[in-house]
C-alpha positions in Angstrom: -22.9 43.3 75.8 -26.2 42.1 74.2 -25.5 44.4 71.3 -22.1 42.9 70.8 -23.5 39.3 70.8 -26.3 40.3 68.4 -23.8 41.9 66.0 -21.7 38.7 66.0 -24.9 36.7 65.3 -25.7 38.9 62.3 -22.2 38.7 61.0 -22.3 34.9 61.3 -25.5 34.7 59.4 -24.1 37.0 56.7 -21.0 34.8 56.3 -23.1 31.6 56.2 -25.3 33.2 53.5 -22.3 34.3 51.3 -20.6 30.9 51.7 -23.8 29.1 51.0 -24.3 31.1 47.8 -20.7 30.5 46.7 -21.0 26.8 47.3 -24.3 26.7 45.4 -22.8 28.5 42.4 -19.7 26.2 42.3 -21.9 23.1 42.7 -24.2 24.2 39.9 -21.2 25.0 37.6 -19.8 21.6 38.3 -23.1 19.9 37.7 -23.7 21.6 34.3 -20.2 21.0 33.2 -20.5 17.3 34.1 -23.7 17.1 32.1 -21.9 18.5 29.1 -19.0 16.0 29.6 -21.5 13.2 29.8 -22.9 14.1 26.4 -19.4 14.5 25.0 -18.3 11.1 26.2 -21.4 9.6 24.5 -20.2 11.3 21.3 -23.3 13.5 21.3 -21.1 16.5 20.2 -23.8 19.0 19.2 -25.8 18.8 22.4 -22.6 18.8 24.4 -21.5 21.9 22.5 -24.7 23.7 23.4 -24.1 23.0 27.1 -20.4 23.9 27.0 -21.3 27.2 25.3 -24.0 28.0 27.9 -21.7 27.1 30.7 -19.0 29.3 29.3 -21.3 32.3 29.4 -22.7 31.6 32.9 -19.7 30.6 35.0 -17.3 32.8 36.8 -14.9 29.9 37.4 -11.8 30.5 35.3 -10.8 26.8 35.3 -14.2 25.7 34.1 -14.2 28.5 31.5 -10.9 27.2 30.0 -12.3 23.7 30.0 -15.4 24.8 28.2 -13.4 26.6 25.5 -11.2 23.5 25.1 -14.2 21.2 24.6 -16.0 23.7 22.4 -13.0 23.5 20.0 -12.7 19.8 20.3 -16.5 19.2 19.7 -16.3 21.5 16.7 -13.4 19.4 15.3 -15.3 16.2 15.9 -18.5 17.6 14.4 -16.5 18.4 11.2 -17.2 22.2 11.4 -15.3 24.4 9.0 -12.5 26.4 10.8 -12.6 24.2 13.9 -8.9 23.8 13.8 -8.5 27.6 14.2 -10.5 27.4 17.4 -8.1 24.9 18.9 -5.1 27.0 17.7 -6.6 30.1 19.4 -7.2 28.1 22.6 -3.5 27.0 22.7 -2.4 30.6 22.2 -4.8 31.9 24.9 -3.9 29.1 27.4 -0.2 28.2 26.7 0.1 26.6 30.2 -3.2 24.7 30.0 -3.0 21.2 31.4 -4.6 20.1 28.1 -1.6 21.6 26.2 0.7 18.6 26.1 -1.9 16.2 24.8 -4.2 18.4 22.8 -2.5 17.9 19.4 -2.2 14.2 20.0 -5.9 13.9 21.0 -7.0 15.6 17.8 -4.5 13.6 15.7 -5.7 10.4 17.3 -9.3 11.3 16.6 -8.6 11.8 12.9 -6.6 8.6 12.8 -9.5 6.7 14.3 -11.7 8.1 11.6 -9.3 6.9 8.9 -8.5 10.5 7.9 -4.7 9.9 7.9 -3.9 13.1 6.0 -5.6 15.3 8.7 -4.1 13.1 11.5 -0.6 13.7 10.1 -1.2 17.5 10.1 -1.8 17.3 13.9 0.9 14.8 14.6 3.4 17.1 13.0 2.5 19.8 15.6 3.5 17.4 18.4 6.9 17.8 20.0 8.0 14.2 20.5 9.7 15.1 23.8 6.2 16.1 25.2 4.8 12.6 24.5 4.3 10.6 27.7 6.4 7.4 27.7 3.3 5.3 28.0 2.0 6.8 24.8 5.3 6.8 22.9 4.8 3.5 21.0 1.2 4.4 19.9 2.4 7.8 18.8 5.3 6.4 16.7 3.1 3.8 15.1 0.2 6.0 14.2 2.4 8.8 12.9 4.4 6.2 11.0 1.3 4.7 9.5 -0.1 8.1 8.6 3.1 8.9 6.7 3.1 5.4 5.1 -0.5 5.8 3.8 0.4 9.3 2.5 3.1 7.8 0.3 5.9 9.1 2.5 7.3 5.6 3.1 11.0 6.5 3.7 9.9 9.1 6.4 7.6 6.5 8.0 10.6 4.1 8.4 12.0 6.4 11.1 8.9 5.8 13.3 8.4 2.1 12.6 12.1 1.5 13.3 11.6 2.6 16.9 9.0 -0.1 17.3 10.8 -3.3 16.2 10.9 -4.7 19.7 7.6 -3.3 20.8 5.2 -5.9 22.4 2.1 -4.1 21.1 3.2 -2.7 17.8 6.4 -4.7 16.9 4.7 -7.2 14.5 3.0 -4.5 12.5 6.0 -2.3 12.5 8.2 -5.1 11.1 5.6 -5.9 8.5 5.6 -2.3 7.2 9.4 -2.1 7.4 9.5 -5.3 5.3 7.1 -3.8 2.8 9.2 -0.6 2.5 12.3 -2.7 1.9 10.4 -4.8 -0.7 9.2 -1.7 -2.4 12.8 -0.4 -2.6 13.9 -3.8 -4.0 16.0 -4.5 -0.9 14.8 -8.1 -0.8 17.3 -9.4 1.7 16.2 -6.8 4.3 12.6 -7.3 3.4 12.9 -11.1 4.0 14.5 -10.4 7.4 11.6 -8.2 8.5 8.9 -10.6 7.1 10.4 -13.5 9.0 9.7 -11.6 12.2 5.9 -11.7 11.6 5.7 -15.4 11.0 3.9 -15.9 14.3 1.2 -13.3 13.6 -1.5 -15.1 11.7 -3.2 -12.0 10.4 -0.1 -10.3 9.1 1.4 -13.6 7.8 -1.4 -14.0 5.4 0.3 -11.6 3.0 3.9 -12.6 3.6 4.0 -15.5 1.3 2.8 -13.2 -1.5 5.7 -10.9 -1.0 8.1 -13.8 -0.7 6.8 -15.2 -4.0 7.2 -11.8 -5.7 10.7 -11.3 -4.3 11.9 -14.8 -5.4 10.4 -14.2 -8.9 12.2 -10.8 -9.3 15.4 -12.4 -8.2 15.0 -15.2 -10.8 14.3 -17.9 -8.1 11.4 -19.3 -10.0 11.1 -22.6 -8.1 10.9 -20.8 -4.8 8.5 -18.3 -6.3 6.2 -21.1 -7.3 6.4 -22.7 -3.9 5.6 -19.5 -2.0 2.9 -18.6 -4.5 1.1 -22.0 -4.1 1.2 -21.4 -0.3 -0.4 -18.0 -0.6 -3.2 -19.3 -2.9 -4.4 -21.4 0.0 -4.6 -18.4 2.3 -6.0 -15.6 0.3 -9.6 -14.9 -0.6 -8.9 -11.6 -2.2 -9.6 -11.9 -5.9 -7.1 -9.2 -6.9 -4.3 -10.8 -4.9 -5.2 -14.2 -6.1 -4.9 -12.9 -9.7 -1.5 -11.5 -9.0 -0.4 -14.8 -7.4 -1.5 -16.7 -10.6 0.6 -14.3 -12.6 3.7 -15.0 -10.5 3.3 -18.7 -10.7 2.4 -18.8 -14.4 5.4 -16.6 -15.4 7.7 -18.6 -13.1 6.7 -21.8 -14.9 7.1 -19.9 -18.2 10.7 -18.9 -17.4 11.4 -22.6 -16.4 10.1 -23.5 -19.9 7.3 -25.6 -18.3 4.7 -24.3 -20.7 2.0 -26.9 -19.9 2.2 -26.0 -16.2 2.2 -22.3 -16.9 -0.9 -22.2 -19.0 -3.7 -22.6 -16.4 -2.1 -19.9 -14.2 -1.6 -17.4 -17.0 -5.2 -17.9 -18.0 -6.4 -17.4 -14.5 -4.6 -14.0 -14.3 -7.1 -11.2 -14.7 -4.7 -8.3 -15.6 -4.1 -5.0 -13.8 -7.5 -3.5 -13.0 -9.0 -6.1 -15.3 -6.7 -5.2 -18.3 -3.9 -7.2 -19.9 -0.6 -5.6 -20.9 1.1 -6.4 -24.1 3.5 -8.6 -22.1 0.6 -10.5 -20.6 -0.7 -11.2 -24.1 2.7 -12.3 -25.2 3.2 -14.8 -22.4 -0.1 -16.4 -23.1 0.4 -16.4 -26.9 3.8 -17.9 -26.6 2.6 -20.7 -24.4 -0.1 -21.5 -27.0 2.6 -21.4 -29.7 4.9 -23.8 -27.8 1.9 -26.1 -27.2 1.1 -25.9 -31.0 -2.3 -24.3 -30.4 -1.5 -21.9 -33.3 -5.0 -20.4 -33.7 -5.2 -19.5 -30.1 -1.6 -18.1 -30.3 -2.6 -16.0 -33.3 -5.5 -14.6 -31.3 -3.2 -13.4 -28.5 -0.3 -12.1 -30.6 -2.8 -10.0 -32.7 -3.7 -8.1 -29.5 0.0 -6.9 -29.3 1.1 -6.0 -32.7 -0.2 -2.4 -32.7 2.8 -1.6 -30.5 6.3 -0.5 -31.5 8.6 -2.1 -29.0 10.6 -5.3 -28.3 7.5 -7.2 -27.2 5.7 -6.3 -30.4 8.7 -7.3 -32.6 8.8 -10.7 -30.8 5.1 -11.1 -31.2 5.2 -10.3 -34.9 7.9 -13.0 -35.5 6.0 -15.7 -33.6 2.7 -14.6 -35.2 4.3 -15.2 -38.6 5.4 -18.6 -37.6 1.9 -19.4 -36.4 0.5 -18.3 -39.8 3.0 -20.5 -41.6 2.0 -23.5 -39.5 -1.7 -22.8 -40.4 -0.9 -22.4 -44.1 -1.6 -18.7 -44.2 1.5 -17.5 -46.1 0.3 -14.0 -47.1 -0.4 -13.2 -43.4 3.0 -14.7 -42.5 4.7 -12.5 -45.1 3.1 -9.4 -43.5 4.1 -10.4 -40.0 7.7 -11.2 -41.0 7.9 -7.8 -42.8 6.8 -5.9 -39.6 9.2 -7.9 -37.4 12.3 -7.2 -39.6 11.5 -3.5 -39.9 11.9 -3.1 -36.1 15.4 -2.8 -34.5 14.8 -3.9 -30.9 16.3 -7.4 -31.3 18.9 -7.9 -34.0 18.6 -11.7 -34.2 14.8 -11.5 -34.7 15.3 -8.7 -37.2 17.7 -10.9 -39.2 15.7 -14.1 -39.1 12.5 -12.3 -40.0 14.2 -10.6 -43.0 15.4 -14.0 -44.3 11.9 -15.5 -44.0 10.4 -12.4 -45.6 12.8 -12.9 -48.5 11.9 -16.6 -48.8 8.2 -16.0 -48.7 8.5 -13.2 -51.2 10.1 -15.6 -53.6 7.5 -18.3 -52.8 4.3 -16.3 -53.2 5.3 -12.9 -54.5 5.3 -9.6 -52.7 2.7 -6.8 -52.9 4.9 -4.2 -51.3 8.1 -4.4 -53.3 9.7 -6.4 -56.1 11.1 -9.8 -55.1 14.6 -9.0 -56.5 14.7 -5.9 -54.3 13.9 -7.9 -51.2 16.7 -10.4 -52.1 19.1 -7.5 -52.7 18.3 -5.9 -49.4 19.0 -9.1 -47.5 22.2 -9.8 -49.4 23.4 -6.2 -48.7 22.6 -6.3 -45.0 23.9 -9.8 -44.4 26.4 -10.5 -47.2 27.9 -13.6 -45.5 24.6 -15.2 -44.3 22.7 -17.7 -46.4 24.7 -16.6 -49.4 24.2 -19.8 -51.4 20.5 -19.9 -50.7 20.0 -16.3 -51.8 22.1 -16.9 -54.9 20.0 -20.0 -55.8 16.8 -18.0 -55.5 18.2 -15.2 -57.7 19.4 -17.8 -60.3 15.9 -19.3 -60.4 14.3 -15.9 -60.9 16.7 -15.1 -63.7 16.0 -18.4 -65.3 12.3 -17.9 -65.1 12.7 -14.4 -66.6 14.8 -15.8 -69.5 12.5 -18.8 -70.0 15.3 -21.3 -69.4 14.2 -22.9 -66.1 16.2 -26.1 -66.9 19.5 -24.2 -67.0 20.3 -22.4 -63.7 22.8 -19.6 -64.2 25.4 -20.9 -61.8 28.2 -20.2 -64.2 27.8 -16.4 -63.9 30.9 -14.8 -62.5 29.3 -11.4 -61.9 28.8 -10.5 -58.2 25.4 -11.4 -56.8 24.3 -7.9 -56.1 25.2 -6.7 -59.6 23.3 -9.6 -61.1 20.2 -8.6 -59.0 20.5 -5.0 -60.1 20.9 -6.0 -63.7 17.8 -8.2 -63.4 15.8 -5.4 -61.7 16.7 -3.0 -64.6 15.4 -5.5 -67.1 
């Protein structure tokens, strides 16, 4: 009987020892894992990684092992280690039923999103099955994936995600703003205005709305409204680049309304795209100076354009020539009219420039070709325009050639073009 009780006593001690050891191991495992988690939560990823790796080697607890592998992959990603993404992919293959599975890709994507690395964030958002996203996280997921697409230039694709947030309390205002911008960028101004109106109450987002409204009105030819919205935006913005663009919209709106005095200060305040004027910018400024009779300043602006071969350059050459005439620089005017008439972008400018080129050729001579040839070319191209004037000029040339200035040859019956050719042969 005593032997039996003694045996039971020994068995009890043995069980207590085994249980005690098991509890000690489990408690130690939990404590070390919690230390690693504490470091991880404080964003001390390298020290945390060291403890997770140590715990992975020492523990026999399968659940803790899987957690260690997960956080080793996650700390590698957050430490920027090369190939870290492969660690996470291997974890997902090894533990397809892991409780981390549903949120793993989102967690990594959110991390990159928070770092401003939207390209990497999008790579991980693309791995997420939207049906696996918890309803409480749905709006955040849609906004952040939409924004990552938007910043990556995939604006039409981002529209799908922003559209699901139009009524969202947390993300609705921003979603409507970006939907408005997408519509604006697609020149769907009616839709853009509808979306922008929905962010009127958001002070931060509304800072830029007046700019878009001004730009849309300008592009639709609503210049008065463009000026009104532009002036509002000038009071709001402190961004030099945006302020420059607003000045351009206001200045060109006044220009199109032919209010050149009002246009001038805004056109001068415009700094150009990336600090550089286009030929059109120089033309606007030059034309305003021309209309205000500041011919020397106009000449300065027009001369910055004339190396081009387009409609703007042709227009600039013509008005440059007129500026030279108004400052008594006839030779320079001749050159500018010649360049304007040799371009074919605007037929009316070409015709008027050719006529003035012919007149000046008669007045001061022509270093490029004979005066009769110039008159013949105009008469041939425009036989019914300024016929009497061209005939009078030819008669005078013939009289000068014959030395009988007092007797214009108006009695000639020979067609004008033949008379010019006859004169040229002589």
